[in-house]
C-alpha positions in Angstrom: 0.0 0.0 0.0 1.4 3.4 -1.0 1.5 6.0 1.6 -0.3 9.3 1.0 1.5 12.4 0.0 4.5 13.3 -2.1 7.7 11.3 -2.3 10.1 14.1 -1.4 12.4 13.6 1.6 11.6 15.5 4.8 14.3 16.4 7.3 13.9 15.2 10.9 13.2 17.6 13.7 16.1 18.3 16.1 14.4 16.1 18.8 14.0 13.3 16.3 17.7 13.4 15.4 18.6 13.4 19.1 16.7 10.2 19.7 18.6 8.5 16.9 22.0 9.0 18.4 23.7 5.9 19.9 23.7 7.1 23.5 20.2 8.5 23.4 18.4 6.0 21.2 15.0 5.4 22.7 12.1 3.1 21.8 8.7 3.5 23.4 6.9 0.3 24.4 3.1 0.3 24.9 1.6 -2.9 26.3 -2.1 -3.6 25.8 -3.8 -6.6 27.4 -6.9 -7.8 25.6 -9.8 -9.7 27.2 -10.4 -12.0 24.2 -8.1 -14.0 22.0 -6.2 -11.9 19.4 -7.4 -12.1 15.7 -4.1 -11.7 13.8 -5.7 -10.9 10.4 -8.1 -8.5 12.0 -5.3 -6.8 13.8 -3.4 -6.3 10.6 -6.4 -5.0 8.8 -7.1 -2.5 11.7 -3.5 -1.3 11.5 -3.6 -0.6 7.8 -6.9 1.3 8.0 -6.0 3.2 11.2 -4.0 6.4 11.5 -0.9 4.3 12.2 -1.1 2.8 8.7 -1.8 6.2 7.1 0.5 8.6 9.1 3.5 9.8 7.0 5.9 9.1 9.9 4.8 5.5 10.1 5.3 4.8 6.4 8.6 6.5 5.9 12.2 5.1 6.0 15.0 6.8 7.9 17.7 7.8 5.3 20.8 9.8 5.5 22.1 12.1 2.8 25.8 12.5 1.7 26.3 15.0 4.6 25.0 12.6 7.2 21.8 14.5 7.9 18.7 12.3 8.5 15.5 12.5 6.5 12.2 10.7 6.2 11.5 9.1 2.9 8.1 7.7 2.0 7.9 4.0 1.2 5.3 1.3 0.7 4.2 -0.2 3.9 4.4 -3.9 4.2 2.3 -4.7 7.3 3.6 -8.3 7.5 7.1 -7.0 8.2 5.9 -4.9 11.1 3.5 -7.3 12.8 5.4 -10.0 14.6 3.2 -12.9 15.8 4.5 -14.9 18.8 2.2 -17.9 19.1 3.9 -19.8 21.9 4.3 -18.6 25.5 7.3 -16.3 25.8 8.3 -18.0 29.1 7.2 -21.5 29.7 8.3 -21.4 33.4 6.1 -18.4 34.2 2.3 -19.0 34.5 1.4 -15.3 35.2 0.8 -13.6 31.8 1.7 -10.1 33.1 5.0 -11.3 34.6 5.9 -13.2 31.4 5.2 -10.3 29.2 7.1 -7.9 31.4 10.1 -10.1 31.1 9.7 -10.2 27.3 9.5 -6.4 27.1 12.5 -6.0 29.6 14.6 -8.1 27.2 13.4 -6.0 24.2 14.4 -2.8 26.2 18.1 -3.5 26.1 18.9 -5.9 23.2 16.5 -5.3 20.3 16.9 -2.0 18.4 14.5 -1.4 15.6 15.7 -2.1 12.1 16.2 0.9 9.8 15.4 -1.1 6.6 11.7 -0.4 7.3 9.7 2.3 9.1 10.7 2.5 12.8 7.9 0.6 14.5 6.7 -2.9 15.2 3.6 -4.6 16.7 4.2 -7.8 18.6 1.1 -10.0 19.0 1.6 -12.4 21.9 -1.4 -14.5 21.2 -0.8 -17.1 24.0 -0.8 -14.3 26.5 -3.5 -12.1 24.9 -1.1 -9.1 24.9 -0.2 -6.6 22.2 3.2 -4.8 22.4 3.7 -1.7 20.3 7.3 -0.8 19.7 7.7 2.7 18.3 10.8 4.8 18.0 10.8 8.0 20.0 12.0 9.9 16.9 8.5 9.4 15.5 6.8 11.3 18.3 6.4 11.7 22.0 4.1 9.8 24.3 1.2 12.3 23.8 1.4 12.0 20.0 1.7 8.2 20.0 -1.0 7.5 22.6 -3.3 9.9 20.8 -2.8 8.1 17.6 -3.4 4.7 19.2 -6.6 6.1 20.8 -7.8 7.2 17.3 -7.6 3.5 16.3 -9.8 2.5 19.3 -13.5 2.7 20.1 -15.6 2.8 23.2 -16.9 -0.4 24.7 -20.2 1.3 25.3 -20.4 2.7 21.8 -18.5 0.7 19.1 -18.7 3.7 16.7 -17.4 6.4 19.1 -13.9 7.4 19.7 -12.6 7.2 23.3 -13.3 10.2 25.5 -10.4 12.6 25.8 -9.6 14.8 28.8 -12.1 17.7 28.8 -10.5 21.1 28.3 -10.4 23.2 31.4 -11.6 26.7 31.4 -10.1 29.1 33.9 -11.4 32.5 34.9 -8.8 35.3 35.2 -8.7 36.7 38.7 -9.0 40.4 39.3 -8.7 40.6 43.0 -7.6 43.9 44.4 -4.8 44.8 44.2 -4.4 42.5 41.2 -1.6 44.5 39.6 0.7 44.2 42.6 0.0 40.4 42.7 0.8 40.1 39.0 4.1 41.9 39.4 5.0 39.7 42.4 4.1 36.6 40.4 6.2 37.7 37.5 9.2 38.4 39.7 8.8 35.0 41.4 8.5 33.3 38.0 11.7 35.0 36.8 13.6 34.1 39.9 12.5 30.4 40.0 13.2 30.1 36.3 16.7 31.5 36.7 17.5 29.1 39.7 16.0 26.0 38.0 17.6 26.6 34.6 21.0 27.2 36.2 20.5 23.9 38.1 19.5 22.2 34.9 22.7 23.4 33.2 24.9 22.3 36.1 23.3 18.9 36.2 23.8 18.5 32.4 27.6 19.2 32.9 29.1 18.0 36.1 26.9 18.1 39.3 25.7 14.6 40.2 23.5 12.9 42.8 25.3 11.0 45.5 25.5 7.2 44.8 22.8 5.1 46.4 21.5 1.5 46.0 19.3 2.7 43.0 21.9 4.8 41.1 22.9 4.1 37.6 25.7 5.7 35.5 27.7 5.7 32.3 27.1 2.4 30.4 24.3 1.2 32.6 21.9 1.4 29.6 23.6 -1.8 28.3 22.9 -3.8 31.4 20.2 -6.4 31.6 16.7 -5.2 32.7 13.8 -6.3 34.8 10.3 -4.8 34.6 7.6 -4.7 37.3 4.2 -3.0 37.6 2.9 -0.9 40.4 -0.9 -0.7 40.4 -3.0 2.1 41.9 -6.7 3.0 42.0 -7.4 6.6 40.8 -10.1 6.8 43.5 -7.4 6.2 46.2 -5.2 8.9 44.6 -8.1 11.3 44.6 -8.9 10.5 48.2 -5.3 11.4 49.1 -5.2 14.6 47.2 -8.3 15.9 49.1 -6.1 16.0 52.3 -4.2 19.0 51.0 -5.9 21.8 49.1 -5.2 22.3 45.4 -3.2 19.0 45.2 -3.1 17.2 41.9 -2.6 13.6 40.8 0.9 14.5 39.8 1.6 15.8 43.3 0.3 12.5 44.7 2.4 10.4 42.3 5.5 12.4 43.2 4.8 11.9 46.9 4.3 8.2 46.3 7.7 8.0 44.6 9.4 9.9 47.4 7.8 7.8 50.1 8.3 4.5 48.3 12.0 5.1 47.5 12.7 6.0 51.1 11.0 2.8 52.2 12.9 0.8 49.6 16.3 2.3 50.6 15.5 1.6 54.2 15.2 -2.1 53.3 18.2 -2.3 51.0 20.7 -0.1 53.0 19.4 0.4 56.6 21.0 3.2 58.5 23.4 3.9 55.5 21.9 7.2 54.3 21.7 10.5 56.0 18.3 12.2 56.5 17.3 14.4 53.7 19.6 12.9 51.0 18.6 14.2 47.6 17.8 11.9 44.6 17.0 13.8 41.4 14.4 12.7 38.9 14.0 13.8 35.3 10.4 14.4 34.5 8.8 15.0 31.0 6.4 17.9 30.6 4.0 18.3 27.7 4.5 21.8 26.2 1.2 21.7 24.2 -1.5 24.2 25.1 -4.0 21.4 25.9 -3.0 18.7 28.5 -3.5 15.0 28.0 -4.4 13.1 24.9 -5.0 15.2 21.7 -7.4 14.9 18.8 -5.5 13.3 16.0 -6.8 15.8 13.4 -5.3 18.7 15.4 -2.0 16.9 15.8 -1.7 16.6 12.0 -2.0 20.4 11.4 1.5 22.0 11.0 0.4 25.3 12.5 -1.5 23.8 15.4 -0.4 24.4 19.0 -1.0 20.7 19.6 1.0 19.5 16.5 2.6 16.1 16.1 6.1 15.3 17.2 8.3 15.6 20.3 6.8 18.6 22.0 8.0 18.2 25.6 10.4 19.8 28.0 12.3 18.5 31.0 12.2 19.5 34.6 14.3 18.2 37.5 12.3 16.9 40.4 14.3 16.1 43.5 13.0 13.7 46.2 14.6 13.4 49.6 15.3 10.3 51.7 13.5 10.2 55.1 13.5 7.3 57.5 10.4 5.1 57.9 7.9 6.1 60.5 7.3 9.6 59.3 3.8 10.8 58.5 3.2 9.7 54.9 1.4 12.9 54.2 4.6 14.8 54.9 6.0 13.3 51.7 3.0 14.6 49.8 3.3 18.1 51.3 7.0 18.3 50.3 6.2 17.0 46.9 3.4 19.6 46.4 5.7 22.5 47.4 8.4 21.4 44.9 5.9 20.7 42.0 4.2 24.1 42.6 7.5 25.9 42.4 8.3 24.1 39.1 4.9 25.1 37.7 5.6 28.7 38.6 8.8 28.6 36.5 9.5 28.2 32.8 12.1 25.5 33.4 10.4 23.0 31.0 10.1 25.6 28.2 13.8 26.7 28.6 15.0 23.1 28.7 13.4 22.5 25.4 14.9 25.7 23.9 18.3 24.9 25.4 18.3 21.5 23.7 17.2 23.1 20.4 20.0 25.8 20.7 22.6 23.2 21.5 21.6 21.1 18.5 21.9 24.2 16.3 25.3 25.5 17.7 27.1 22.2 18.5 25.4 19.6 16.5 23.6 16.4 17.3 26.6 14.5 18.7 27.4 17.0 21.4 23.7 17.6 22.2 23.3 13.9 22.7 26.4 13.7 25.0 25.0 16.5 27.2 21.6 14.8 27.4 23.3 11.5 28.2 25.3 13.3 30.9 22.1 14.7 32.5 20.7 11.2 32.8 24.0 9.9 34.3 24.0 12.6 36.9 20.4 12.0 38.0 18.8 9.0 39.7 15.5 8.3 37.8 13.2 9.3 35.0 9.5 9.6 35.5 6.4 10.4 33.4 2.7 10.3 33.8 0.2 10.1 30.9 -3.6 10.5 31.2 -5.1 7.7 29.2 -8.7 6.9 28.2 -11.3 7.7 30.8 -13.4 4.7 30.0 -13.1 1.1 28.7 -12.1 0.8 25.1 -11.7 -1.8 22.3 -8.9 -2.3 19.8 -9.9 -4.1 16.6 -13.2 -4.9 18.4 -11.3 -6.6 21.3 -11.9 -5.1 24.7 -8.7 -3.8 26.4 -8.2 -4.5 30.1 -4.9 -2.8 30.7 -2.6 -0.2 29.1 1.0 0.2 30.2 4.0 2.2 28.8 7.8 1.9 29.2 10.8 2.8 27.2 14.1 1.2 26.2 16.9 1.3 28.7 18.7 4.5 29.8 21.9 5.0 31.8 19.7 5.5 34.9 19.0 2.2 36.8 15.4 3.2 37.4 12.7 4.6 35.0 9.0 4.9 35.8 6.1 5.6 33.5 2.5 5.7 34.6 -0.6 5.6 32.5 -4.2 6.0 33.8 -7.0 4.0 32.2 -10.6 3.7 33.2 -10.2 4.4 36.9 -6.9 2.6 37.3 -3.3 3.7 37.0 -0.4 1.3 36.3 3.3 2.4 36.6 5.9 0.4 34.7 9.2 0.2 36.7 12.2 -0.7 34.5 15.4 -1.4 36.4 18.9 -2.5 35.8 18.6 -5.9 37.5 22.2 -6.0 38.7 21.6 -2.8 40.6 17.9 -3.2 41.6 17.3 -7.0 41.7 13.9 -6.8 43.2 11.7 -4.3 41.3 8.6 -6.2 42.5 9.4 -5.2 46.0 10.0 -1.6 44.9 6.6 -1.7 43.2 5.0 -2.9 46.5 6.7 0.0 48.3 5.0 2.4 46.0 1.6 0.7 46.4 1.9 0.6 50.2 2.9 4.3 50.2 -0.4 5.2 48.5 -2.4 3.1 50.9 -0.6 4.6 53.9 -1.3 8.1 52.6 -5.0 7.1 52.1 -5.3 6.0 55.7 -3.5 9.1 56.9 -5.8 11.3 54.8 -8.9 9.7 56.3 -7.6 10.2 59.8 -6.8 13.8 59.0 -10.3 14.3 57.6 -11.9 12.9 60.9 -9.7 15.1 63.1 
């Protein structure tokens, strides 16, 4: 099938070129668990008729010109080369489908780059496990773009002809409290100061300032180490219950508090009495720079002049968490997390990190920009992201989906965490270098227990 459009080459975006460098080569993995057996032929037909089979990025080869610059070149899409059917169980010794598929994806994360002799994506159909694994190169787009495209291929369970419900747009009223001008000036000065501080810290972390080594630290070359993958599961109702305990708290605040509390609990277990109170561990968080949060309408993503256009439209912020010994009030982790996240929201760190990367690519080239980005990952402890998924149950190729999870290929950090919400649940994929963190299942339980402890504390605080 010929792809739509002209057959002229199109240069890659700076972010797309960055994700193709050896040290920053990243593949996104999306795991969908189906309720019914997978119809292979039906899945192929759905792919070909869906936005995935029609999108220019998904039917273009990566080529390099005589000067070494990368371009997209349209080609004919052979779906049989992209759909990989695995009929047998991927691990005969493991009866649990989720654990077996996590092991399969963990192995793909470190040892299986995508071939450049075809468009940079694959779909693995694990029919014995009733799982679908999408492998999509990050140069094709960010998580918002790719998940939005996937949702455009899905339908509601309640209405087979309707697209999944997106996150409703929020309308905010501008405040004009007296004296509003004085408040605006103070807000601007605060934003400028926080931006200056956080951008300076971002630059220092990208060059030579590093976290102190702990039992969860990675470093140069760790992206080549074998991986393990575990899943932490949360109920959105529990997270909403917790966020009521502190005014104006968001789900992201709760997630950050869970990570801070869970990591402290885990380090207490791995290295009791070895760390000093308040030890800093820095996370790298991805921030969507589009005007609208959450999943986007695919038609708007395809418009070149749209504020929600397709591609890698995200910035980076540094989110520090601090070690505190067990026994502390779990809501204290949430309070500290909210203070830090609020400061980040008041700054333009994410925007400037995006522009700094773009400027570095222009002035120094892809090689040095990749090295700086790699150094940032080596100097920090973990990467984390949170994506708002479908609000209700959906089907893919007519098959109901019971679970959606996302992870990426390995990074020099020993710990990466990616959470996706779906129909009242939230699942966080925890990818670890198994020689550094041999028990990610226990780490996942630390995160799950942290939320439950916060929920209990929030109920007690509400009664008081």
